[in-house]
N, CA, C and O atoms as CSV, one atom per row, in Angstrom:
chain,resi,resn,atom,element,x,y,z
A,1,MET,N,N,200.459,107.709,150.322
A,1,MET,CA,C,200.784,106.420,149.597
A,1,MET,C,C,201.197,106.609,148.123
A,1,MET,O,O,200.422,107.285,147.446
A,2,LEU,N,N,202.083,106.212,147.641
A,2,LEU,CA,C,202.299,106.102,146.211
A,2,LEU,C,C,202.451,104.624,145.799
A,2,LEU,O,O,203.428,103.891,145.956
A,3,ASP,N,N,201.265,104.360,145.239
A,3,ASP,CA,C,201.249,102.601,144.831
A,3,ASP,C,C,202.130,102.651,143.556
A,3,ASP,O,O,202.088,103.586,142.757
A,4,GLY,N,N,202.930,101.565,143.434
A,4,GLY,CA,C,203.618,101.138,142.380
A,4,GLY,C,C,204.874,102.215,141.642
A,4,GLY,O,O,205.338,102.108,140.507
A,5,ILE,N,N,205.198,103.176,142.620
A,5,ILE,CA,C,206.184,103.924,142.031
A,5,ILE,C,C,207.572,103.334,142.246
A,5,ILE,O,O,208.595,103.817,141.761
A,6,GLY,N,N,207.520,102.246,143.015
A,6,GLY,CA,C,208.888,101.711,143.331
A,6,GLY,C,C,209.042,101.528,144.808
A,6,GLY,O,O,208.658,102.416,145.569
A,7,GLY,N,N,209.501,100.593,145.186
A,7,GLY,CA,C,209.857,100.241,146.484
A,7,GLY,C,C,211.081,99.510,146.985
A,7,GLY,O,O,212.126,99.922,146.481
A,8,LEU,N,N,211.198,98.580,147.806
A,8,LEU,CA,C,212.103,97.776,148.124
A,8,LEU,C,C,212.555,96.883,146.812
A,8,LEU,O,O,211.702,96.560,145.986
A,9,CYS,N,N,213.790,96.539,146.676
A,9,CYS,CA,C,214.151,95.553,145.630
A,9,CYS,C,C,213.810,94.061,146.168
A,9,CYS,O,O,214.138,93.709,147.301
A,10,GLY,N,N,213.223,93.338,145.392
A,10,GLY,CA,C,212.895,91.967,145.670
A,10,GLY,C,C,212.468,91.347,144.466
A,10,GLY,O,O,212.728,91.738,143.328
A,11,ALA,N,N,211.706,90.224,144.830
A,11,ALA,CA,C,211.401,89.334,143.570
A,11,ALA,C,C,210.593,90.107,142.507
A,11,ALA,O,O,210.670,89.719,141.341
A,12,TYR,N,N,209.912,91.049,142.781
A,12,TYR,CA,C,208.905,91.688,141.922
A,12,TYR,C,C,209.829,92.826,141.042
A,12,TYR,O,O,209.668,93.069,139.846
A,13,PHE,N,N,210.676,93.358,141.796
A,13,PHE,CA,C,211.493,94.429,141.196
A,13,PHE,C,C,212.961,94.272,140.952
A,13,PHE,O,O,213.661,95.277,141.073
A,14,GLU,N,N,213.514,93.129,140.620
A,14,GLU,CA,C,214.689,92.748,140.381
A,14,GLU,C,C,215.275,93.540,139.273
A,14,GLU,O,O,216.368,94.078,139.453
A,15,THR,N,N,214.611,93.669,138.073
A,15,THR,CA,C,215.030,94.510,137.067
A,15,THR,C,C,215.104,96.031,137.246
A,15,THR,O,O,215.626,96.814,136.453
A,16,ASP,N,N,214.508,96.331,138.397
A,16,ASP,CA,C,214.556,97.874,138.762
A,16,ASP,C,C,215.655,97.995,140.052
A,16,ASP,O,O,215.505,98.880,140.894
A,17,LYS,N,N,216.628,97.147,140.118
A,17,LYS,CA,C,217.263,97.276,141.457
A,17,LYS,C,C,218.485,98.414,141.485
A,17,LYS,O,O,219.446,98.531,140.725
A,18,GLY,N,N,218.161,99.070,142.443
A,18,GLY,CA,C,219.001,100.239,142.736
A,18,GLY,C,C,219.880,99.952,143.963
A,18,GLY,O,O,219.874,98.876,144.562
A,19,PRO,N,N,220.648,101.030,144.285
A,19,PRO,CA,C,221.527,101.004,145.630
A,19,PRO,C,C,220.579,100.843,146.840
A,19,PRO,O,O,219.439,101.302,146.905
A,20,ASN,N,N,221.202,100.140,147.767
A,20,ASN,CA,C,220.819,100.369,149.030
A,20,ASN,C,C,219.529,99.789,149.506
A,20,ASN,O,O,218.917,100.170,150.504
A,21,ASN,N,N,219.138,98.725,148.606
A,21,ASN,CA,C,217.997,97.959,148.680
A,21,ASN,C,C,216.763,98.806,148.254
A,21,ASN,O,O,215.649,98.447,148.635
A,22,LEU,N,N,216.911,99.907,147.483
A,22,LEU,CA,C,215.659,100.601,147.154
A,22,LEU,C,C,215.790,100.380,145.481
A,22,LEU,O,O,216.837,100.189,144.862
A,23,SER,N,N,214.521,100.458,144.973
A,23,SER,CA,C,214.451,100.453,143.659
A,23,SER,C,C,215.000,101.641,142.710
A,23,SER,O,O,214.713,102.755,143.150
A,24,LYS,N,N,215.610,101.637,141.699
A,24,LYS,CA,C,215.998,102.655,140.998
A,24,LYS,C,C,214.795,103.785,140.921
A,24,LYS,O,O,214.992,104.972,141.179
A,25,ARG,N,N,213.742,103.330,140.596
A,25,ARG,CA,C,212.306,104.268,140.539
A,25,ARG,C,C,212.000,104.917,141.707
A,25,ARG,O,O,211.440,106.013,141.694
A,26,ALA,N,N,212.299,104.370,142.683
A,26,ALA,CA,C,211.996,105.060,144.235
A,26,ALA,C,C,212.985,105.884,144.529
A,26,ALA,O,O,212.761,106.909,145.173
A,27,HIS,N,N,214.377,105.516,144.043
A,27,HIS,CA,C,215.320,106.612,144.434
A,27,HIS,C,C,215.198,107.845,143.486
A,27,HIS,O,O,215.386,108.972,143.944
A,28,GLU,N,N,214.894,107.658,142.213
A,28,GLU,CA,C,214.555,108.905,141.416
A,28,GLU,C,C,213.429,109.647,141.932
A,28,GLU,O,O,213.498,110.876,141.949
A,29,PHE,N,N,212.315,108.999,142.389
A,29,PHE,CA,C,211.415,109.760,142.941
A,29,PHE,C,C,211.703,110.583,144.200
A,29,PHE,O,O,211.310,111.746,144.288
A,30,VAL,N,N,212.356,110.008,145.125
A,30,VAL,CA,C,212.782,110.520,146.426
A,30,VAL,C,C,213.613,111.848,145.914
A,30,VAL,O,O,213.257,112.982,146.234
A,31,GLU,N,N,214.746,111.586,145.095
A,31,GLU,CA,C,215.426,112.693,144.694
A,31,GLU,C,C,214.622,113.699,143.648
A,31,GLU,O,O,215.145,114.803,143.499
A,32,ASP,N,N,213.700,113.497,143.086
A,32,ASP,CA,C,212.938,114.333,142.427
A,32,ASP,C,C,212.152,115.343,143.299
A,32,ASP,O,O,211.927,116.527,143.050
A,33,LEU,N,N,211.805,114.651,144.317
A,33,LEU,CA,C,211.007,115.355,145.424
A,33,LEU,C,C,211.791,116.279,145.976
A,33,LEU,O,O,211.308,117.411,146.022
A,34,ARG,N,N,213.110,116.089,146.508
A,34,ARG,CA,C,214.157,116.941,146.985
A,34,ARG,C,C,214.555,118.100,146.060
A,34,ARG,O,O,214.895,119.173,146.557
A,35,THR,N,N,214.523,117.907,144.639
A,35,THR,CA,C,214.924,118.891,143.660
A,35,THR,C,C,213.899,119.737,143.602
A,35,THR,O,O,214.195,120.928,143.505
A,36,ILE,N,N,212.448,119.359,143.643
A,36,ILE,CA,C,211.160,120.137,143.882
A,36,ILE,C,C,211.456,121.085,144.951
A,36,ILE,O,O,211.566,122.300,144.791
A,37,ALA,N,N,211.583,120.427,146.100
A,37,ALA,CA,C,211.600,121.146,147.502
A,37,ALA,C,C,212.579,122.230,147.410
A,37,ALA,O,O,212.407,123.295,148.002
A,38,THR,N,N,213.576,121.993,146.701
A,38,THR,CA,C,214.897,123.072,146.588
A,38,THR,C,C,214.317,124.146,145.720
A,38,THR,O,O,214.568,125.325,145.970
A,39,ASN,N,N,213.604,123.825,144.780
A,39,ASN,CA,C,213.139,124.964,143.841
A,39,ASN,C,C,211.996,125.821,144.489
A,39,ASN,O,O,211.743,126.931,144.022
A,40,LEU,N,N,211.223,125.262,145.683
A,40,LEU,CA,C,210.289,125.879,146.369
A,40,LEU,C,C,210.763,126.623,147.781
A,40,LEU,O,O,209.988,127.085,148.618
A,41,GLY,N,N,212.143,126.630,147.846
A,41,GLY,CA,C,212.781,127.482,149.052
A,41,GLY,C,C,213.176,126.454,150.099
A,41,GLY,O,O,213.546,126.903,151.184
A,42,PHE,N,N,213.148,125.070,149.920
A,42,PHE,CA,C,213.704,124.077,151.002
A,42,PHE,C,C,214.884,123.540,150.395
A,42,PHE,O,O,214.834,122.601,149.600
A,43,ASP,N,N,215.907,124.085,150.730
A,43,ASP,CA,C,217.386,123.703,150.271
A,43,ASP,C,C,217.650,122.379,150.816
A,43,ASP,O,O,217.738,122.203,152.031
A,44,CYS,N,N,217.779,121.445,149.967
A,44,CYS,CA,C,218.374,119.944,150.467
A,44,CYS,C,C,219.621,119.651,150.360
A,44,CYS,O,O,220.041,118.555,150.732
A,45,THR,N,N,220.413,120.591,149.832
A,45,THR,CA,C,221.898,120.703,149.633
A,45,THR,C,C,222.631,120.070,151.003
A,45,THR,O,O,222.475,120.706,152.045
A,46,GLY,N,N,223.263,119.091,151.027
A,46,GLY,CA,C,224.135,118.663,152.102
A,46,GLY,C,C,223.241,117.822,153.274
A,46,GLY,O,O,223.628,117.615,154.425
A,47,PHE,N,N,222.075,117.432,152.750
A,47,PHE,CA,C,221.170,116.715,153.712
A,47,PHE,C,C,221.123,115.261,153.133
A,47,PHE,O,O,221.770,114.850,152.170
A,48,GLU,N,N,220.194,114.532,153.939
A,48,GLU,CA,C,220.096,113.049,153.407
A,48,GLU,C,C,219.511,113.100,152.125
A,48,GLU,O,O,218.739,113.964,151.709
A,49,SER,N,N,220.024,111.910,151.412
A,49,SER,CA,C,219.629,111.544,150.090
A,49,SER,C,C,218.934,110.304,150.222
A,49,SER,O,O,218.777,109.707,151.287
A,50,SER,N,N,218.497,109.914,149.028
A,50,SER,CA,C,217.805,108.381,148.857
A,50,SER,C,C,218.938,107.391,149.222
A,50,SER,O,O,218.647,106.331,149.776
A,51,GLU,N,N,220.039,107.660,148.969
A,51,GLU,CA,C,221.298,106.603,148.896
A,51,GLU,C,C,222.023,106.742,150.483
A,51,GLU,O,O,222.975,106.024,150.790
A,52,THR,N,N,221.508,107.641,151.323
A,52,THR,CA,C,222.053,107.907,152.706
A,52,THR,C,C,221.771,106.531,153.379
A,52,THR,O,O,222.676,105.987,154.012
A,53,TYR,N,N,220.688,106.018,153.278
A,53,TYR,CA,C,220.126,104.859,154.059
A,53,TYR,C,C,220.119,103.252,153.327
A,53,TYR,O,O,219.877,102.946,152.159
A,54,GLU,N,N,220.402,102.576,154.240
A,54,GLU,CA,C,220.078,101.191,153.823
A,54,GLU,C,C,218.606,100.778,154.117
A,54,GLU,O,O,218.198,100.603,155.265
A,55,TRP,N,N,217.875,100.642,153.062
A,55,TRP,CA,C,216.494,100.718,153.255
A,55,TRP,C,C,215.980,99.352,153.689
A,55,TRP,O,O,216.459,98.300,153.265
A,56,GLU,N,N,214.840,99.439,154.675
A,56,GLU,CA,C,214.295,98.310,155.165
A,56,GLU,C,C,212.720,98.481,154.998
A,56,GLU,O,O,212.290,99.634,154.977
A,57,SER,N,N,211.851,97.447,154.881
A,57,SER,CA,C,210.636,97.511,154.895
A,57,SER,C,C,209.974,97.889,156.122
A,57,SER,O,O,210.261,97.389,157.210
A,58,ASN,N,N,208.899,98.959,155.909
A,58,ASN,CA,C,208.125,99.530,156.898
A,58,ASN,C,C,208.946,100.688,157.819
A,58,ASN,O,O,208.457,101.210,158.821
A,59,LYS,N,N,210.012,100.923,157.393
A,59,LYS,CA,C,210.867,101.847,158.336
A,59,LYS,C,C,210.988,103.139,157.910
A,59,LYS,O,O,211.346,103.422,156.767
A,60,ARG,N,N,210.684,104.034,158.843
A,60,ARG,CA,C,210.679,105.621,158.379
A,60,ARG,C,C,212.106,106.011,158.230
A,60,ARG,O,O,212.932,105.629,159.059
A,61,TYR,N,N,212.456,106.786,157.169
A,61,TYR,CA,C,213.510,107.426,156.853
A,61,TYR,C,C,213.320,109.099,156.721
A,61,TYR,O,O,212.421,109.623,156.062
A,62,LYS,N,N,214.284,109.780,157.433
A,62,LYS,CA,C,214.042,111.131,157.619
A,62,LYS,C,C,214.841,112.009,156.560
A,62,LYS,O,O,216.035,111.803,156.344
A,63,PHE,N,N,214.161,112.932,155.958
A,63,PHE,CA,C,214.829,113.662,155.024
A,63,PHE,C,C,214.630,115.385,155.460
A,63,PHE,O,O,213.546,115.969,155.488
A,64,HIS,N,N,215.941,115.976,155.773
A,64,HIS,CA,C,215.869,117.197,156.328
A,64,HIS,C,C,216.357,118.311,155.119
A,64,HIS,O,O,216.916,117.932,154.090
A,65,CYS,N,N,216.055,119.743,155.414
A,65,CYS,CA,C,216.294,120.607,154.463
A,65,CYS,C,C,216.517,121.991,155.277
A,65,CYS,O,O,216.290,122.075,156.484
A,66,LYS,N,N,216.903,122.873,154.625
A,66,LYS,CA,C,216.966,124.232,155.053
A,66,LYS,C,C,215.832,125.060,154.658
A,66,LYS,O,O,215.661,125.188,153.446
A,67,ASP,N,N,215.006,125.660,155.473
A,67,ASP,CA,C,213.725,126.354,154.977
A,67,ASP,C,C,214.591,127.883,154.864
A,67,ASP,O,O,215.200,128.434,155.782
A,68,LEU,N,N,214.454,128.305,153.613
A,68,LEU,CA,C,215.148,129.557,153.122
A,68,LEU,C,C,214.450,130.744,153.706
A,68,LEU,O,O,215.070,131.783,153.932
A,69,ARG,N,N,213.171,130.614,153.957
A,69,ARG,CA,C,212.494,131.843,154.653
A,69,ARG,C,C,212.810,132.064,155.866
A,69,ARG,O,O,213.073,133.195,156.274
A,70,SER,N,N,212.826,130.977,156.625
A,70,SER,CA,C,213.219,131.236,158.135
A,70,SER,C,C,214.618,130.870,158.464
A,70,SER,O,O,214.981,130.863,159.641
A,71,ASN,N,N,215.457,130.554,157.457
A,71,ASN,CA,C,216.935,130.097,157.643
A,71,ASN,C,C,217.225,129.043,158.638
A,71,ASN,O,O,218.314,128.933,159.201
A,72,THR,N,N,216.100,128.194,158.850
A,72,THR,CA,C,216.486,127.028,159.750
A,72,THR,C,C,216.258,125.646,159.159
A,72,THR,O,O,215.537,125.484,158.175
A,73,GLU,N,N,216.895,124.642,159.785
A,73,GLU,CA,C,216.944,123.325,159.364
A,73,GLU,C,C,215.446,122.597,159.683
A,73,GLU,O,O,214.912,122.985,160.722
A,74,CYS,N,N,214.841,121.752,159.025
A,74,CYS,CA,C,213.479,121.292,159.306
A,74,CYS,C,C,213.385,120.105,158.643
A,74,CYS,O,O,214.020,119.882,157.612
A,75,LEU,N,N,212.608,119.288,159.178
A,75,LEU,CA,C,212.019,117.996,158.484
A,75,LEU,C,C,211.469,118.283,157.222
A,75,LEU,O,O,210.662,119.213,157.241
A,76,LEU,N,N,211.658,117.789,156.202
A,76,LEU,CA,C,211.162,118.122,154.900
A,76,LEU,C,C,210.188,116.946,154.699
A,76,LEU,O,O,209.004,117.244,154.540
A,77,PHE,N,N,210.550,115.609,154.685
A,77,PHE,CA,C,209.599,114.419,154.727
A,77,PHE,C,C,210.096,113.391,155.315
A,77,PHE,O,O,211.302,113.374,155.565
A,78,GLU,N,N,209.298,112.358,155.647
A,78,GLU,CA,C,209.757,110.836,156.079
A,78,GLU,C,C,209.137,110.017,155.102
A,78,GLU,O,O,207.996,110.154,154.660
A,79,ALA,N,N,210.008,109.120,154.785
A,79,ALA,CA,C,209.452,108.049,153.762
A,79,ALA,C,C,209.594,106.590,154.017
A,79,ALA,O,O,210.724,106.277,154.394
A,80,LYS,N,N,208.822,105.712,153.919
A,80,LYS,CA,C,208.760,104.425,153.967
A,80,LYS,C,C,208.723,103.610,152.820
A,80,LYS,O,O,207.896,103.982,151.988
A,81,ALA,N,N,209.382,102.599,152.528
A,81,ALA,CA,C,209.266,101.769,151.346
A,81,ALA,C,C,209.009,100.454,151.568
A,81,ALA,O,O,209.638,99.951,152.500
A,82,PHE,N,N,208.166,99.676,150.894
A,82,PHE,CA,C,207.639,98.392,150.997
A,82,PHE,C,C,208.012,97.606,149.723
A,82,PHE,O,O,208.309,98.148,148.658
A,83,LYS,N,N,207.967,96.313,149.930
A,83,LYS,CA,C,208.313,95.200,148.806
A,83,LYS,C,C,207.031,95.007,147.872
A,83,LYS,O,O,207.009,94.187,146.954
A,84,ASN,N,N,206.149,95.703,148.144
A,84,ASN,CA,C,205.085,95.558,147.297
A,84,ASN,C,C,205.126,96.815,146.127
A,84,ASN,O,O,204.336,97.003,145.201
A,85,GLY,N,N,206.095,97.444,146.435
A,85,GLY,CA,C,206.378,98.403,145.225
A,85,GLY,C,C,205.813,100.045,145.678
A,85,GLY,O,O,205.882,101.056,144.979
A,86,ASN,N,N,205.275,99.921,147.004
A,86,ASN,CA,C,204.696,101.191,147.427
A,86,ASN,C,C,205.750,101.945,148.105
A,86,ASN,O,O,206.730,101.363,148.571
A,87,LEU,N,N,205.566,103.465,148.198
A,87,LEU,CA,C,206.308,104.368,149.133
A,87,LEU,C,C,205.299,105.076,149.842
A,87,LEU,O,O,204.314,105.536,149.265
A,88,HIS,N,N,205.513,105.196,151.176
A,88,HIS,CA,C,204.599,106.290,152.040
A,88,HIS,C,C,205.365,107.650,152.372
A,88,HIS,O,O,206.559,107.598,152.664
A,89,PHE,N,N,204.823,108.617,152.338
A,89,PHE,CA,C,205.499,109.643,152.613
A,89,PHE,C,C,204.595,110.435,153.804
A,89,PHE,O,O,203.402,110.171,153.953
A,90,PHE,N,N,205.212,111.312,154.535
A,90,PHE,CA,C,204.742,112.039,155.629
A,90,PHE,C,C,205.491,113.379,155.310
A,90,PHE,O,O,206.706,113.403,155.504
A,91,PHE,N,N,204.868,114.475,154.844
A,91,PHE,CA,C,205.373,115.656,154.547
A,91,PHE,C,C,205.197,116.890,155.499
A,91,PHE,O,O,204.296,116.997,156.332
A,92,ASN,N,N,206.220,117.839,155.249
A,92,ASN,CA,C,206.116,118.755,156.075
A,92,ASN,C,C,205.116,119.807,155.464
A,92,ASN,O,O,205.265,120.212,154.311
A,93,GLN,N,N,204.210,120.187,156.185
A,93,GLN,CA,C,203.147,120.826,155.622
A,93,GLN,C,C,203.258,122.289,154.896
A,93,GLN,O,O,202.562,122.672,153.955
A,94,ASP,N,N,204.169,122.924,155.476
A,94,ASP,CA,C,204.564,124.083,154.476
A,94,ASP,C,C,205.156,123.677,153.296
A,94,ASP,O,O,204.937,124.368,152.301
A,95,PHE,N,N,205.870,122.688,153.195
A,95,PHE,CA,C,206.284,122.091,151.786
A,95,PHE,C,C,205.337,121.774,150.922
A,95,PHE,O,O,205.388,122.158,149.754
A,96,ILE,N,N,204.382,121.053,151.388
A,96,ILE,CA,C,203.008,120.353,150.609
A,96,ILE,C,C,202.199,121.769,150.215
A,96,ILE,O,O,201.835,121.856,149.042
A,97,LEU,N,N,201.939,122.720,150.985
A,97,LEU,CA,C,201.245,123.746,150.746
A,97,LEU,C,C,201.856,124.547,149.582
A,97,LEU,O,O,201.246,124.830,148.551
A,98,LYS,N,N,203.033,124.855,149.841
A,98,LYS,CA,C,203.779,125.401,148.706
A,98,LYS,C,C,203.754,124.603,147.335
A,98,LYS,O,O,203.668,125.171,146.246
A,99,LEU,N,N,203.822,123.481,147.467
A,99,LEU,CA,C,203.716,122.378,146.262
A,99,LEU,C,C,202.517,122.681,145.717
A,99,LEU,O,O,202.525,123.062,144.547
A,100,ASN,N,N,201.355,122.591,146.367
A,100,ASN,CA,C,199.771,122.605,145.846
A,100,ASN,C,C,199.628,123.927,145.233
A,100,ASN,O,O,199.054,123.946,144.144
A,101,VAL,N,N,200.011,124.962,145.689
A,101,VAL,CA,C,199.472,126.336,145.474
A,101,VAL,C,C,200.552,126.373,144.145
A,101,VAL,O,O,199.961,126.659,143.104
A,102,GLU,N,N,201.706,126.189,144.015
A,102,GLU,CA,C,202.570,126.243,142.845
A,102,GLU,C,C,202.031,125.270,141.615
A,102,GLU,O,O,201.986,125.586,140.426
A,103,PHE,N,N,201.688,124.183,142.122
A,103,PHE,CA,C,201.072,123.302,141.024
A,103,PHE,C,C,199.739,123.894,140.385
A,103,PHE,O,O,199.516,123.922,139.175
A,104,GLY,N,N,198.961,124.322,141.294
A,104,GLY,CA,C,197.754,124.913,140.791
A,104,GLY,C,C,197.950,126.071,139.951
A,104,GLY,O,O,197.263,126.202,138.938
A,105,ARG,N,N,198.842,126.945,140.282
A,105,ARG,CA,C,199.422,128.211,139.533
A,105,ARG,C,C,199.782,127.757,138.170
A,105,ARG,O,O,199.209,128.244,137.194
A,106,LEU,N,N,200.873,126.680,138.025
A,106,LEU,CA,C,201.373,126.327,136.929
A,106,LEU,C,C,200.304,125.618,135.951
A,106,LEU,O,O,200.350,125.776,134.731
A,107,LYS,N,N,199.452,124.914,136.523
A,107,LYS,CA,C,198.405,124.398,135.581
A,107,LYS,C,C,197.287,125.420,135.037
A,107,LYS,O,O,196.442,125.131,134.190
A,108,GLY,N,N,197.434,126.698,135.689
A,108,GLY,CA,C,196.260,127.499,135.398
A,108,GLY,C,C,195.004,127.442,136.275
A,108,GLY,O,O,194.058,128.199,136.059
A,109,TRP,N,N,194.998,126.486,137.324
A,109,TRP,CA,C,193.646,126.411,138.112
A,109,TRP,C,C,193.502,127.499,139.159
A,109,TRP,O,O,192.422,127.931,139.562
A,110,LEU,N,N,194.808,127.933,139.592
A,110,LEU,CA,C,194.601,129.214,140.441
A,110,LEU,C,C,195.614,130.460,139.843
A,110,LEU,O,O,196.836,130.488,139.702
A,111,LYS,N,N,194.663,131.375,139.587
A,111,LYS,CA,C,194.992,132.574,138.587
A,111,LYS,C,C,195.731,133.737,139.549
A,111,LYS,O,O,196.529,134.563,139.105
A,112,ASN,N,N,195.318,133.643,140.925
A,112,ASN,CA,C,195.924,134.704,141.775
A,112,ASN,C,C,195.823,134.334,143.115
A,112,ASN,O,O,195.206,133.293,143.342
A,113,THR,N,N,196.371,135.058,144.212
A,113,THR,CA,C,196.514,134.787,145.322
A,113,THR,C,C,194.941,134.538,146.176
A,113,THR,O,O,194.671,133.657,146.993
A,114,ARG,N,N,194.189,135.488,145.727
A,114,ARG,CA,C,192.608,135.220,146.155
A,114,ARG,C,C,192.183,133.909,145.898
A,114,ARG,O,O,191.769,133.192,146.810
A,115,GLU,N,N,192.254,133.513,144.661
A,115,GLU,CA,C,191.849,132.204,144.256
A,115,GLU,C,C,192.678,131.020,145.074
A,115,GLU,O,O,192.106,129.978,145.394
A,116,ALA,N,N,193.700,131.202,145.302
A,116,ALA,CA,C,194.667,130.314,146.117
A,116,ALA,C,C,194.023,130.169,147.361
A,116,ALA,O,O,193.706,129.045,147.751
A,117,SER,N,N,193.777,131.246,148.073
A,117,SER,CA,C,193.141,131.359,149.410
A,117,SER,C,C,191.674,130.742,149.505
A,117,SER,O,O,191.221,130.053,150.419
A,118,THR,N,N,191.080,131.136,148.401
A,118,THR,CA,C,189.615,130.505,148.574
A,118,THR,C,C,189.526,129.051,148.187
A,118,THR,O,O,188.705,128.345,148.772
A,119,GLU,N,N,190.353,128.512,147.187
A,119,GLU,CA,C,190.269,127.224,146.658
A,119,GLU,C,C,190.924,126.290,147.657
A,119,GLU,O,O,190.460,125.160,147.808
A,120,LEU,N,N,191.986,126.707,148.353
A,120,LEU,CA,C,192.670,125.888,149.289
A,120,LEU,C,C,192.469,126.066,150.814
A,120,LEU,O,O,193.198,125.607,151.694
A,121,SER,N,N,191.296,126.851,150.980
A,121,SER,CA,C,190.963,127.533,152.279
A,121,SER,C,C,192.200,127.703,153.303
A,121,SER,O,O,192.365,127.164,154.397
A,122,ILE,N,N,193.032,128.638,152.597
A,122,ILE,CA,C,194.174,128.917,153.347
A,122,ILE,C,C,193.904,130.443,153.482
A,122,ILE,O,O,193.073,131.020,152.781
A,123,THR,N,N,194.865,131.227,154.687
A,123,THR,CA,C,194.537,132.659,154.534
A,123,THR,C,C,195.134,133.306,153.323
A,123,THR,O,O,195.787,132.641,152.518
A,124,LEU,N,N,194.906,134.694,153.165
A,124,LEU,CA,C,195.501,135.342,152.080
A,124,LEU,C,C,196.948,135.550,152.216
A,124,LEU,O,O,197.713,135.571,151.253
A,125,GLU,N,N,197.310,135.708,153.477
A,125,GLU,CA,C,198.689,135.739,153.641
A,125,GLU,C,C,199.520,134.551,153.394
A,125,GLU,O,O,200.643,134.715,152.916
A,126,GLU,N,N,199.092,133.388,153.666
A,126,GLU,CA,C,199.802,132.052,153.282
A,126,GLU,C,C,199.614,131.965,151.789
A,126,GLU,O,O,200.547,131.442,151.180
A,127,ALA,N,N,198.644,132.354,151.130
A,127,ALA,CA,C,198.666,132.198,149.513
A,127,ALA,C,C,199.551,133.011,148.961
A,127,ALA,O,O,200.154,132.692,147.936
A,128,MET,N,N,199.767,134.399,149.710
A,128,MET,CA,C,200.824,135.338,149.153
A,128,MET,C,C,202.323,134.646,149.196
A,128,MET,O,O,203.142,134.672,148.277
A,129,SER,N,N,202.475,134.049,150.428
A,129,SER,CA,C,203.768,133.694,150.521
A,129,SER,C,C,204.115,132.386,149.747
A,129,SER,O,O,205.306,132.114,149.594
A,130,CYS,N,N,203.195,131.595,149.272
A,130,CYS,CA,C,203.293,130.383,148.303
A,130,CYS,C,C,203.224,130.714,146.905
A,130,CYS,O,O,204.081,130.219,146.173
A,131,PHE,N,N,202.324,131.488,146.400
A,131,PHE,CA,C,201.963,131.906,145.038
A,131,PHE,C,C,203.202,132.458,144.273
A,131,PHE,O,O,203.713,133.478,144.735
A,132,ASN,N,N,203.661,131.981,143.322
A,132,ASN,CA,C,204.744,132.169,142.462
A,132,ASN,C,C,205.959,132.359,143.192
A,132,ASN,O,O,206.685,133.343,143.048
A,133,SER,N,N,206.207,131.262,144.098
A,133,SER,CA,C,207.516,131.150,144.967
A,133,SER,C,C,208.433,130.113,144.459
A,133,SER,O,O,209.271,129.552,145.165
A,134,ASN,N,N,208.269,129.918,143.403
A,134,ASN,CA,C,209.354,129.011,142.751
A,134,ASN,C,C,210.574,129.977,142.527
A,134,ASN,O,O,210.572,131.208,142.497
A,135,LEU,N,N,211.676,129.045,142.368
A,135,LEU,CA,C,212.973,129.848,141.863
A,135,LEU,C,C,212.989,130.245,140.352
A,135,LEU,O,O,212.874,129.353,139.512
A,136,GLN,N,N,213.119,131.460,140.002
A,136,GLN,CA,C,213.153,131.654,138.721
A,136,GLN,C,C,214.304,132.533,138.295
A,136,GLN,O,O,214.876,133.273,139.095
A,137,LEU,N,N,214.650,132.436,136.957
A,137,LEU,CA,C,215.743,133.393,136.313
A,137,LEU,C,C,214.836,134.571,135.876
A,137,LEU,O,O,213.828,134.436,135.183
A,138,HIS,N,N,215.281,135.671,136.331
A,138,HIS,CA,C,214.634,136.944,135.908
A,138,HIS,C,C,215.634,137.609,134.740
A,138,HIS,O,O,215.069,138.294,133.888
A,139,ASP,N,N,216.802,137.480,134.668
A,139,ASP,CA,C,217.580,137.934,133.984
A,139,ASP,C,C,218.456,137.015,133.110
A,139,ASP,O,O,219.646,137.020,133.425
A,140,ALA,N,N,218.143,136.310,132.185
A,140,ALA,CA,C,218.914,135.245,131.570
A,140,ALA,C,C,220.087,135.867,130.829
A,140,ALA,O,O,220.857,135.128,130.216
A,141,SER,N,N,220.245,137.010,130.848
A,141,SER,CA,C,221.330,137.559,129.979
A,141,SER,C,C,222.783,137.413,130.644
A,141,SER,O,O,223.864,137.704,130.131
A,142,CYS,N,N,222.523,136.868,131.966
A,142,CYS,CA,C,223.906,136.793,132.718
A,142,CYS,C,C,224.518,135.338,132.374
A,142,CYS,O,O,225.611,134.964,132.800
A,143,LEU,N,N,223.722,134.612,131.597
A,143,LEU,CA,C,224.113,133.362,131.537
A,143,LEU,C,C,224.808,133.192,130.069
A,143,LEU,O,O,224.281,133.688,129.073
A,144,LYS,N,N,226.024,132.460,130.007
A,144,LYS,CA,C,226.745,132.317,128.822
A,144,LYS,C,C,226.273,131.224,128.084
A,144,LYS,O,O,226.590,130.146,128.586
A,145,LEU,N,N,225.691,131.164,127.168
A,145,LEU,CA,C,225.186,130.136,126.240
A,145,LEU,C,C,226.290,129.572,125.265
A,145,LEU,O,O,226.893,130.408,124.592
A,146,GLY,N,N,226.628,128.203,125.112
A,146,GLY,CA,C,227.448,127.781,124.297
A,146,GLY,C,C,226.774,127.206,123.199
A,146,GLY,O,O,226.117,126.177,123.360
A,147,LEU,N,N,226.872,127.799,122.018
A,147,LEU,CA,C,225.919,127.331,120.799
A,147,LEU,C,C,227.065,126.303,120.141
A,147,LEU,O,O,228.268,126.556,120.077
A,148,ALA,N,N,226.458,125.170,119.703
A,148,ALA,CA,C,227.008,124.274,118.708
A,148,ALA,C,C,227.140,124.884,117.340
A,148,ALA,O,O,226.277,125.599,116.831
A,149,ALA,N,N,228.408,124.514,116.719
A,149,ALA,CA,C,228.403,125.121,115.382
A,149,ALA,C,C,227.877,124.125,114.390
A,149,ALA,O,O,227.786,124.428,113.200
């Protein structure tokens, strides 16, 4: 549960009104999650977005993706929104594991796969498949940069 991140539009959130009965902040949060998932190997291109649904209180909405490791479609998460500004999420366990490992690595809390395995009580193989798994540019020389004069 995320408290106060934004939920359904209503009397408390009229200034944050977004499309399809969901607050702007909630739309942005759902879309940020989809972007993060894509960066971790769960491609959300062409699947449901926050604007796909006409949101109602306490109703689950499904968000799918393509798992690039297995090349299969899967459920990324389900979300429920409420009038009190809360969002509830039910996450794909592979996604949340990758998110936790990568967050720990980026924050410097997990220095290597062995630490990830120990700290998160996962196998070394799971840690190896998650550690340093975010999309990265390895050769930026292929990018053409337009510099302002």
